[in-house]
C-alpha positions in Angstrom: 21.6 4.5 26.7 23.9 2.3 28.8 27.7 2.2 28.8 29.5 -1.1 29.6 33.0 -2.5 29.4 33.3 -5.7 27.5 35.7 -8.6 28.3 38.4 -6.9 26.2 38.2 -3.7 28.3 36.6 -1.8 25.4 33.6 0.5 26.0 30.3 -0.8 24.6 27.1 1.3 24.3 23.6 0.1 24.2 20.8 2.2 22.6 17.1 1.9 22.3 15.2 2.0 19.0 12.6 4.7 19.2 9.6 5.4 17.0 10.0 8.1 14.4 6.9 10.3 14.5 4.5 9.6 11.7 6.5 6.8 9.9 7.4 3.2 10.3 11.1 4.1 10.6 12.9 3.8 13.9 15.6 6.1 15.3 18.8 4.9 17.0 20.7 7.6 18.9 24.5 7.9 18.4 26.0 8.4 21.9 27.6 11.8 22.4 31.1 10.3 23.1 31.0 8.7 19.6 29.6 11.9 18.0 32.5 13.9 19.5 35.3 11.4 18.7 34.1 10.8 15.1 33.3 14.5 14.5 29.7 13.7 13.4 27.5 16.7 12.7 23.8 17.1 11.9 23.5 16.9 8.1 26.3 14.3 7.7 25.2 11.6 5.3 25.8 7.9 5.8 25.5 4.8 3.6 24.1 1.8 5.6 25.2 -1.8 5.2 23.2 -4.5 7.0 24.2 -8.1 7.6 22.6 -10.8 9.7 24.2 -13.9 11.2 21.8 -16.2 13.1 20.9 -14.0 16.1 23.2 -11.1 15.4 22.2 -8.0 13.3 25.1 -5.8 12.3 24.3 -2.3 11.0 27.3 -0.4 9.6 27.2 3.3 8.9 29.7 4.6 6.4 30.0 8.4 6.2 29.8 9.5 2.6 29.4 13.3 3.2 30.6 15.4 6.1 29.0 18.8 6.7 32.2 20.1 8.4 
């Protein structure tokens, strides 16, 4: 994971897609700072919305259930 400041002074994170053992799925890690600030817990459930625009892939996670 890498942490950078963008041109607007906001923190940006980069994460690496990793293989998920035994499947074709990939895992993306949610950085600890985001986990803490958003109160994300193991077991939380998210709906995923995907959009593509030329060379940009946007993956939006919308929490639909919080274990806390």
